[in-house]
C-alpha positions as CSV (number, residue, x, y, z in Angstrom):
1,X,-17.6,-11.7,12.2
2,X,-15.7,-8.5,11.3
3,X,-15.6,-9.3,7.8
4,X,-19.8,-9.6,7.9
5,X,-19.8,-6.3,9.5
6,X,-17.6,-4.8,6.9
7,X,-19.3,-6.1,4.1
8,X,-22.6,-4.9,5.6
9,X,-21.5,-1.4,6.0
10,X,-20.2,-1.1,2.5
11,X,-23.4,-2.6,1.2
12,X,-25.4,-0.1,3.4
13,X,-23.1,3.0,2.5
14,X,-23.4,1.9,-1.4
15,X,-27.2,1.6,-1.2
16,X,-27.6,5.0,0.6
17,X,-25.0,6.6,-2.1
18,X,-27.4,5.1,-5.0
19,X,-30.7,6.2,-3.2
20,X,-28.9,10.0,-2.9
21,X,-28.1,9.8,-6.7
22,X,-31.2,8.5,-8.1
23,X,-33.1,10.9,-6.0
24,X,-31.0,13.6,-7.4
25,X,-31.8,12.4,-10.8
26,X,-35.5,11.8,-10.5
27,X,-37.1,13.6,-7.6
28,X,-37.9,17.3,-8.1
29,X,-37.9,17.6,-4.2
30,X,-34.3,16.5,-3.5
31,X,-32.1,18.9,-1.8
32,X,-28.8,19.4,-0.2
33,X,-28.7,16.3,2.0
34,X,-28.8,14.0,-1.4
35,X,-26.4,16.3,-2.9
36,X,-23.7,16.0,0.1
37,X,-24.3,12.1,0.2
38,X,-23.7,12.0,-3.4
39,X,-20.8,14.2,-3.6
40,X,-19.2,12.8,-0.6
41,X,-19.5,9.0,-1.9
42,X,-18.0,10.2,-5.3
43,X,-15.1,11.9,-3.1
44,X,-14.4,8.5,-1.5
45,X,-14.3,7.0,-4.8
46,X,-10.9,9.1,-5.4
47,X,-9.0,7.5,-2.4
48,X,-6.1,5.3,-3.3
49,X,-7.3,1.8,-2.5
50,X,-4.6,0.0,-4.6
51,X,-1.8,0.5,-2.1
52,X,0.6,-1.5,0.0
53,X,2.0,-1.3,3.6
54,X,4.6,1.0,3.9
55,X,7.3,-1.5,4.5
56,X,6.6,-3.2,1.2
57,X,6.4,-0.2,-0.9
58,X,9.1,0.5,-3.5
59,X,11.6,3.6,-2.7
60,X,10.1,4.1,0.6
61,X,12.0,6.0,3.4
62,X,13.5,4.5,6.7
63,X,11.2,4.7,9.6
64,X,12.3,7.5,11.6
65,X,14.3,9.5,9.0
66,X,12.7,12.8,9.3
67,X,12.5,12.7,13.1
68,X,16.4,12.0,13.3
69,X,16.9,14.8,10.7
70,X,14.9,17.2,13.0
71,X,16.6,16.2,16.2
72,X,20.1,16.8,14.7
73,X,19.2,20.0,13.0
74,X,19.9,18.6,9.4
75,X,16.6,19.6,7.9
76,X,18.2,21.5,5.0
77,X,21.1,19.1,4.2
78,X,21.0,17.7,0.7
79,X,19.3,14.2,0.1
80,X,22.1,11.3,0.4
81,X,20.7,10.3,-3.3
82,X,22.1,12.6,-5.8
83,X,20.1,13.3,-9.0
84,X,20.9,11.5,-12.1
85,X,22.2,14.6,-13.8
86,X,24.8,15.0,-11.3
87,X,23.3,18.0,-9.5
88,X,24.4,20.5,-12.4
89,X,22.8,23.6,-12.5
90,X,21.6,24.6,-16.0
91,X,21.7,28.3,-15.4
């Protein structure tokens, strides 16, 4: 049932976006509402949808790493992973 509702919401939002875009292109009285809907839909298209859960991501940090560093006061310590160039300063 949740899948049907999700598809219905996606189709409804898509239809609303196309209505706003077409109205902006054709109707001389289109205004801020249509512009906001069109811009908002375009902005949503910039979201990263090709992602994986954090546990499966390559190079992910261990859960709680930043919290442990904050509690122990080691916020400014260097990374446990040294740079590939040996960390030498070119200056």
